[in-house]
N, C-alpha and C positions, 0 to 999 in steps of 0.2 A: 340153644342159638337152633334159628330156623331152618332147615335145609333147603337147599333150594328145587323148586320144581323143572322136569323134564318136558321137551313139544319137541311138535315137528312143523316146519313154515310150510303152508299148505298154499299160499296164495303172498307174492308182494307186491308194493302199490309203485307206482313211477319214481318214487324218491323223497323227500324232503326240502321244502319250497325254504329259502332263508328271507329274512327281512328285506333285502338284497332284490328279489324275485328269482335268482340263481335257482338251479334245480341241480342238487345234488343224490347222486344217484344211490341206492342202497348197501352194505356193506353183504347181508343174509340175503340167499338167495333160497327156494324152490327146492326140497330137499333137508335140510339143513335139520340135523339135529340142536337143541339148546337151552341153556336151563336160566330160568326167572325164577322171579320172587312170587311169594305167594298171593300177593295184594295185585301183581302189576290186572294190568288188560283189562279188558271188559266180556264176560261172557255172550254168546249169540247161541241160537238157535235156527237151523236151516233145515228146511227139510227129516226134522227130526235129529236130524247130526249137533254136536256141538261142538263149537270155535269157540277160540277166543281173540279179541281185535288188540294187538299190541303197539306200539310206539317202537321205531328199532332201539331207541335210548332207555329202554327196559328192560332188553334182554341182557343177561348179565356173563353170556359167554356161550360160543359153538361149539361143539365137542366136534372130533376127528373121528 
């Protein structure tokens, strides 16, 4: 079985927009450490730094 990977939230968006137009705030915040699956998110590179863009529903859990 695959082990989840660990990351840190560097930035968050405003939230998720529902079909009825309402904006639902995110549960994660900048600085949170979290677990995610191996094939989650999309890798990007900005100014030589590697980041991953991920939807909140791809987060497996937030670490204390």
